[in-house]
N, C-alpha and C positions, 0 to 999 in steps of 0.2 A: 436072823438070817443075814442082816446087813454086815455083820462081822465076817461072815464067810466070803462075801464079795471083796471086802478090803484085804483079807488075808490072801485070797486068790490073786488079786492085783499086785500085791507086794511080792508074792512068790514069782509071778510072771516078770516083774521088773528085775528082780535079782537074777533070774535065769538069763534075761537079755544082757545084763551086765557081765555075767560070767562068760557068755558066748562072745561078747564084744572083746573082752580081755583076751580070750583064747584066740580069736581071729587076728587081733593086733599083736599076738605073741608077747603079751605083757603079763607079768605076775602081779598079784595084789601088792607085794612089797615094792615093786618098781613103781606102781601107781602112787603109793604113799610118798616115795622119794620125789616123784614128779611134783606132787602137791607142795612139798616143802621147798623145792627149788623154785617153783613158780612164785610162791609167796615171798621168798627171799628177793627175787628179782623185782617183783612188783613193789615191794617196800622201798626200793631205791627211788621210785618215782611217785608212788601214791601211798597214802596212809592206809594200807590194807591190813585186815585183821584175819587171824586164823579161824576164829569162831564163825561158823556158818559157811566155811569154805567147802566147795564141792567141785571135784574134777571127775568127769565121766567120759566114756567113749560111747559113741552111738553109731550104729550102722545106717547109712543113708545110701540106698541103692547098693553099689559095689564099693563104696568108700567108707572108711572109718573116720569119724569126725570127733575131735577133742572139744569138749564143752566144759568151760570153767566158769563157775559162778563164785565171784570173789567180792565179798562185801567191803566197801571202803568206809572209813570212819567219817 
């Protein structure tokens, strides 16, 4: 039964992500471009790495928030 809960939570998170992209009028391809561009700029100032990089949009109230988790070496 524990696997059902994890599967349900994963599906719920994916749906939230799709809805956030839709509300922000962003395609998944555009989000991937954004990830690459952010990493390129950050590498100018920090030793950032692509492995483990995550960029997401989250709805907070009536605002869309960009959340970037970028591991530094």
